[in-house]
C-alpha positions in Angstrom: 31.6 32.0 -67.5 32.0 33.7 -70.9 34.9 36.1 -71.2 34.5 39.2 -73.4 37.9 38.3 -75.1 36.7 35.0 -76.2 35.2 36.4 -79.4 38.6 37.8 -80.5 40.3 34.5 -81.6 37.1 33.3 -83.4 35.8 36.4 -85.0 35.5 35.6 -88.8 36.6 39.1 -89.9 39.7 38.9 -87.7 40.5 35.4 -89.0 40.6 36.9 -92.6 42.8 39.8 -91.4 45.3 37.4 -89.9 45.3 35.4 -93.1 45.9 38.4 -95.3 48.8 39.5 -92.9 50.4 36.1 -93.0 50.7 36.2 -96.8 51.7 39.9 -96.9 48.6 41.5 -98.7 47.0 43.1 -95.6 46.4 46.6 -97.0 45.2 48.5 -93.9 46.9 50.8 -91.4 50.0 51.2 -93.7 52.0 54.1 -92.7 53.0 56.8 -95.2 56.4 58.5 -94.4 55.7 61.4 -96.6 52.8 62.8 -98.6 52.9 65.7 -101.1 49.3 65.5 -102.4 49.7 63.9 -105.7 52.5 61.5 -104.5 53.5 59.7 -101.3 56.1 57.6 -99.9 55.3 54.1 -98.5 57.8 51.5 -97.4 60.5 53.7 -98.9 58.8 53.7 -102.4 57.3 56.8 -104.1 53.8 56.1 -105.4 51.3 58.1 -107.2 48.4 58.8 -104.7 45.0 57.9 -106.0 43.6 57.3 -102.5 43.2 60.7 -100.8 40.3 63.0 -100.5 42.5 66.1 -101.2 40.3 67.0 -104.1 41.6 70.6 -104.6 45.1 69.8 -103.6 45.1 72.4 -100.9 46.8 70.5 -98.0 50.1 71.4 -99.6 49.2 74.9 -100.8 51.7 77.4 -99.2 49.1 79.9 -98.4 47.1 77.3 -96.5 50.1 76.1 -94.7 51.1 79.6 -93.7 47.7 80.5 -92.3 47.9 77.5 -90.0 51.2 78.4 -88.7 50.2 82.0 -88.2 47.2 80.7 -86.2 49.5 78.5 -84.0 51.7 81.6 -83.3 48.7 83.8 -82.3 46.3 81.4 -80.6 48.4 78.3 -79.6 47.6 74.7 -80.3 44.3 74.1 -78.6 41.3 75.9 -77.1 41.0 73.4 -74.2 37.1 73.8 -73.9 33.8 73.2 -75.8 32.1 75.7 -78.1 29.3 75.6 -75.4 31.6 77.1 -72.8 35.1 78.6 -73.1 36.0 77.2 -76.5 34.4 79.6 -78.9 36.8 82.0 -80.5 35.9 84.9 -82.8 37.7 82.8 -85.4 35.0 80.1 -84.9 32.3 82.7 -85.5 33.8 84.0 -88.6 34.1 80.6 -90.0 30.5 79.8 -89.0 29.5 82.9 -90.9 31.6 82.3 -94.0 30.4 78.6 -94.4 26.7 79.6 -94.2 27.3 82.2 -96.9 29.3 79.6 -98.9 26.6 77.1 -99.0 23.7 79.6 -99.1 22.1 79.1 -95.7 21.3 81.5 -92.9 23.5 80.0 -90.3 26.2 77.3 -89.7 28.0 75.9 -86.6 31.4 74.1 -86.8 31.9 70.8 -85.0 35.3 69.2 -84.1 34.9 66.4 -86.8 32.7 65.5 -89.6 31.6 62.3 -87.7 30.5 64.3 -84.7 28.7 66.7 -87.0 26.4 64.0 -88.3 26.1 62.1 -84.9 25.3 65.4 -83.1 23.0 66.8 -85.7 20.7 63.6 -86.2 20.5 62.7 -82.5 19.6 66.3 -81.8 16.9 66.6 -84.5 15.3 63.2 -84.3 13.4 62.7 -80.9 11.0 60.2 -79.6 8.2 59.6 -81.9 10.2 60.9 -84.9 11.5 59.0 -87.8 15.0 59.3 -89.6 15.1 57.7 -93.1 18.3 57.0 -94.6 19.7 55.6 -98.0 21.2 52.1 -97.6 24.5 53.4 -98.8 24.8 56.5 -96.4 28.0 56.8 -94.5 28.6 55.1 -91.2 28.4 58.4 -89.2 24.9 59.0 -90.4 23.9 55.5 -89.3 25.5 55.9 -86.0 23.6 59.2 -85.5 20.4 57.3 -86.1 21.4 54.7 -83.5 22.0 57.6 -80.9 18.8 59.3 -81.8 15.6 58.6 -79.8 13.5 58.2 -82.8 13.2 55.3 -85.3 15.5 54.6 -88.3 14.1 53.4 -91.6 16.0 52.6 -94.7 15.4 52.9 -98.5 17.1 51.2 -101.4 20.1 53.3 -102.6 19.2 56.2 -104.9 15.7 54.5 -105.4 13.2 57.3 -105.3 10.2 54.9 -105.4 11.7 53.0 -102.4 11.8 56.2 -100.5 8.3 57.2 -101.5 7.0 53.8 -100.2 8.8 54.1 -96.9 7.5 57.7 -96.2 4.0 56.7 -97.2 4.0 54.0 -94.5 4.9 56.4 -91.7 2.4 58.4 -89.6 1.5 61.7 -91.2 1.7 63.6 -88.0 5.2 62.3 -87.2 8.4 64.3 -87.6 10.5 62.9 -90.5 14.1 63.6 -91.5 15.5 62.0 -94.8 19.3 61.9 -94.8 21.3 61.3 -97.9 24.9 61.7 -99.1 25.4 64.3 -101.8 28.1 62.4 -103.3 28.6 58.6 -102.3 32.1 58.1 -101.1 32.6 54.5 -102.4 30.8 54.4 -105.8 31.2 58.1 -106.5 27.5 58.6 -107.6 25.3 61.6 -107.0 22.0 61.6 -105.1 19.0 62.3 -107.2 18.2 65.4 -105.2 15.5 66.8 -107.4 13.4 63.7 -107.2 14.2 63.2 -103.5 13.3 66.8 -102.5 9.9 66.4 -104.4 9.1 63.2 -102.5 10.1 64.8 -99.2 7.8 67.7 -99.9 4.9 65.4 -100.8 5.2 63.6 -97.3 6.1 66.5 -95.1 9.7 65.4 -94.5 12.7 67.4 -94.0 16.0 66.6 -95.9 19.5 66.7 -94.9 22.5 66.4 -97.3 25.7 65.0 -96.1 28.1 66.9 -98.6 31.4 65.6 -97.3 32.5 64.6 -100.8 30.5 67.3 -102.6 31.9 70.5 -101.2 34.8 71.7 -103.3 33.7 69.2 -106.0 30.2 69.7 -107.2 28.1 72.9 -107.9 31.3 74.8 -108.7 32.7 73.8 -105.4 29.5 74.9 -103.4 28.0 71.3 -103.2 25.4 69.0 -104.5 22.5 71.2 -103.6 24.0 74.0 -105.6 24.7 71.6 -108.5 21.0 71.0 -108.8 20.0 74.5 -108.0 18.2 73.3 -104.9 20.0 75.1 -102.1 16.8 76.7 -100.8 14.9 73.4 -101.0 17.4 71.4 -98.9 16.9 72.1 -95.1 20.3 71.0 -93.7 23.7 70.9 -95.4 26.6 69.0 -93.7 30.2 69.3 -94.6 33.5 68.1 -93.5 36.9 69.8 -93.6 39.1 66.6 -94.0 38.5 66.6 -97.8 38.5 69.7 -100.0 39.1 72.1 -96.9 42.6 70.5 -96.1 42.0 70.3 -92.4 39.7 68.4 -90.0 36.4 69.2 -88.5 32.8 69.5 -90.0 29.8 71.9 -89.9 26.0 71.9 -90.3 24.2 74.6 -92.1 20.5 75.5 -92.3 18.0 78.0 -91.0 19.0 80.1 -88.1 16.4 78.6 -85.9 17.5 75.1 -86.7 21.2 75.8 -86.3 20.5 77.5 -83.0 18.5 74.3 -81.8 21.3 72.0 -82.9 23.9 74.1 -80.9 22.0 73.5 -77.7 21.1 69.8 -78.3 24.1 68.2 -80.0 26.0 66.3 -77.3 28.9 65.8 -79.7 29.3 69.6 -79.9 28.6 70.4 -76.2 30.7 67.7 -74.7 33.9 67.9 -77.1 36.7 70.4 -77.2 36.3 72.9 -80.0 38.1 72.8 -83.2 41.6 74.3 -82.5 42.3 77.8 -84.1 45.1 76.4 -86.5 42.5 74.0 -88.1 39.9 76.9 -88.2 42.4 79.2 -89.9 43.3 76.5 -92.5 39.7 76.1 -93.4 39.3 79.9 -93.8 42.3 80.2 -96.0 41.1 77.2 -98.1 37.8 78.8 -98.5 39.5 82.0 -99.8 41.3 79.9 -102.3 38.2 78.1 -103.4 36.3 81.4 -104.0 39.1 83.1 -105.8 40.3 80.3 -107.9 37.3 78.4 -109.4 39.8 76.8 -112.0 40.8 74.3 -109.4 37.3 72.7 -109.6 37.7 72.7 -113.4 41.0 70.9 -113.2 39.6 68.4 -110.8 36.8 67.3 -113.1 39.1 67.3 -116.2 41.4 64.8 -114.5 38.5 62.7 -113.1 36.7 62.5 -116.5 40.0 61.6 -118.1 40.7 58.7 -115.6 37.2 57.5 -115.7 37.1 57.2 -119.6 40.6 55.6 -119.7 39.9 53.0 -117.1 36.6 52.0 -118.9 38.6 51.8 -122.1 41.1 49.4 -120.4 38.1 47.3 -119.6 37.5 48.0 -115.8 34.1 48.3 -114.4 33.7 51.8 -112.8 30.1 51.3 -111.7 27.8 54.4 -111.7 30.6 57.0 -110.9 29.9 60.5 -112.3 32.3 62.4 -109.8 36.1 62.5 -109.0 35.5 59.2 -106.9 36.0 56.4 -109.5 35.7 52.8 -108.2 37.3 49.8 -109.9 35.1 47.1 -109.2 36.8 43.7 -108.8 34.6 41.4 -106.9 35.9 39.1 -104.0 37.9 40.3 -101.2 41.0 38.3 -102.3 41.1 39.8 -105.7 40.9 43.3 -104.3 43.8 42.7 -101.9 46.0 41.2 -104.7 45.2 44.2 -107.0 45.9 46.6 -104.3 49.4 44.9 -103.5 50.3 44.6 -107.2 49.5 48.3 -107.8 51.5 49.5 -104.8 54.5 47.5 -106.2 53.8 49.1 -109.6 53.9 52.6 -107.9 50.2 53.5 -107.4 48.2 53.8 -104.3 44.5 53.0 -104.1 42.1 52.2 -101.3 40.8 48.6 -101.1 37.2 48.4 -100.0 35.5 45.2 -99.1 32.3 44.2 -97.3 30.6 45.5 -95.2 31.6 48.7 -96.9 30.4 47.1 -100.2 27.9 44.5 -100.9 29.2 40.9 -100.8 31.2 40.0 -103.9 31.4 43.6 -104.9 34.8 44.6 -103.5 36.6 47.5 -105.2 39.5 49.7 -105.3 38.4 53.2 -104.6 40.4 55.8 -106.6 40.0 59.5 -106.3 41.5 62.5 -108.2 42.6 66.0 -107.4 43.0 69.3 -109.2 46.8 69.1 -108.9 47.4 65.6 -110.4 49.3 66.2 -113.7 48.8 64.2 -116.8 52.1 62.3 -116.3 50.9 61.1 -112.9 47.6 59.9 -114.5 49.3 58.2 -117.3 51.7 56.4 -115.0 48.9 55.2 -113.0 47.0 54.0 -116.1 50.1 52.1 -117.3 50.1 50.3 -114.0 46.4 49.5 -114.2 46.9 48.0 -117.6 50.0 45.9 -116.6 48.4 44.7 -113.3 45.1 44.1 -114.9 46.4 42.0 -117.7 48.9 40.1 -115.5 46.1 39.1 -112.9 43.4 38.6 -115.6 41.3 41.4 -114.4 40.9 42.9 -117.9 41.4 41.4 -121.4 45.0 41.2 -122.7 45.4 42.8 -126.2 45.2 40.2 -129.0 48.5 39.6 -130.6 48.7 39.8 -134.4 49.1 36.5 -136.2 52.5 36.7 -137.8 51.7 33.6 -140.0 
């Protein structure tokens, strides 16, 4: 008789995990004892933080912190109920309205997490006989939403508009179709080609949803990828999370009032989950205030990102197709990634190691990301570490020494 636990000892991924742990280069679930945005403390050592999604640096903004504390004092720590029943506060409705206005849509509704937003929206919208079409590099929450939907999932090659065209052309003309893409792809840091995607969707009668978890606060002056391309009115649904630029946790979906009203009554992850606590809602509202009043934060973010991307390239690193504040350092095999991550930690720089299945086989990388509050000395310290580690581990060419003879 088979035991469900039999697979644990023989699972190939877990074998690799145990090997990495045994030689001291396992990079995951490492606890930070302190984080001040641009720096963090790990194992008692201060490191420059190049691994967060705190794009505008608002998690440590005194105004944002105070807004959260005031909400705790006024509302307590939880609403103990779902938005559907007793969990909707006036504060939630204010945030729904503000977010819809911010991204240029008629309506929005806030979910407890970004993951639940995608799962709930897609499973609500895509029913039996419908199709959901996703980019092969879409976030896991999108894929999981497709698995939960009663319709059928199709995939197209990453950012390949001709591939999407072919997939849509093979589907029944009278079927409901939802295309879902990331606005900014979270591993490689490249933008979705929204103008071409929107045109193809219109040609085939498909609706389009943009997951802008890494676009809000970053692209389009902070208002997202659709705004970046001046396509806000052409994109049907815009999804966002609060765990990046908005300095909190949670997520939302925005679109027409009719579509959002439908999702509110069909999204199981909204109906059967406790609502976002008031302190988190207040945090997002204050972060939104700061975003709208201080556009220079987005400018600073892009200056830092462009500087680091250019400098990493000049050192000889492969940064792929990145054109956003997410800058991958592509190294190849898993072991090289783990070695580089460990060496950089020792040199005082925190990065995120990413290996298959989050990347294609042999395309492991260190994911670096930048914030508006990084100072030039932080970035130069990180670059020095990248140079020293890269040369020592033979990831980049060492400088040619002059011949003294």
